[in-house]
C-alpha positions, -999 to 999 in steps of 0.1 A, spaced: 509 -134 -234 482 -112 -247 481 -75 -255 472 -49 -228 444 -26 -241 449 11 -232 423 36 -242 442 67 -254 442 97 -277 476 83 -288 457 61 -313 441 92 -329 476 106 -334 488 74 -349 457 72 -371 467 106 -386 502 94 -393 491 60 -406 468 77 -431 500 86 -450 507 49 -455 473 33 -459 437 43 -467 426 18 -441 409 33 -410 435 26 -383 417 22 -350 445 9 -329 483 7 -327 503 -21 -310 536 -12 -294 554 -40 -276 528 -54 -251 504 -24 -253 476 -19 -277 465 18 -278 429 21 -289 404 49 -293 376 29 -277 385 1 -252 350 -13 -249 346 -16 -286 379 -35 -289 370 -59 -261 340 -69 -281 358 -70 -314 375 -104 -314 386 -103 -350 405 -70 -348 419 -80 -315 431 -113 -329 447 -94 -359 467 -73 -335 476 -104 -314 490 -120 -345 512 -89 -350 522 -91 -314 534 -127 -319 553 -116 -350 569 -89 -330 580 -114 -303 594 -137 -330 616 -109 -343 623 -91 -310 601 -62 -321 629 -42 -336 634 -68 -364 596 -67 -370 595 -30 -374 625 -29 -397 612 -57 -419 577 -43 -419 590 -9 -431 613 -23 -457 586 -46 -470 562 -16 -473 588 5 -491 595 -23 -516 558 -28 -522 553 9 -526 576 9 -556 551 -16 -572 517 -7 -559 496 22 -546 498 28 -508 468 6 -499 480 -24 -519 515 -18 -507 502 -20 -471 480 -51 -478 510 -68 -495 532 -66 -464 540 -102 -454 530 -96 -418 496 -81 -429 490 -109 -452 494 -134 -424 473 -113 -400 444 -107 -425 443 -143 -437 441 -157 -402 423 -130 -381 390 -148 -381 406 -180 -367 405 -171 -331 426 -202 -322 454 -193 -347 488 -194 -330 515 -204 -355 550 -192 -354 571 -178 -384 542 -184 -407 547 -149 -423 577 -164 -441 554 -183 -464 540 -150 -476 574 -137 -489 
């Protein structure tokens, strides 16, 4: 299953909230099977960012989404005690897996985020 792209102002709202947690320019937010983006055409042509979000989607499926969000948040808070907000974000195990494999468009491994603990 792949993410469903939805062009929406919702991503702008999320970008403003996400700026509290990371200095990275958030251009989309994935919730369950939907990916809310600010520019659908740009996303359809950006295979690397789309693959990054699809890796997060697979992680969410593995942990029934709720588990993913809980572990993601806890991992961020633990990292924040050690690092600035950008490094705390980049040190989240789910982000490590996604960033390390986003350019491999055939990447489809399950529970690989565990090796980044």
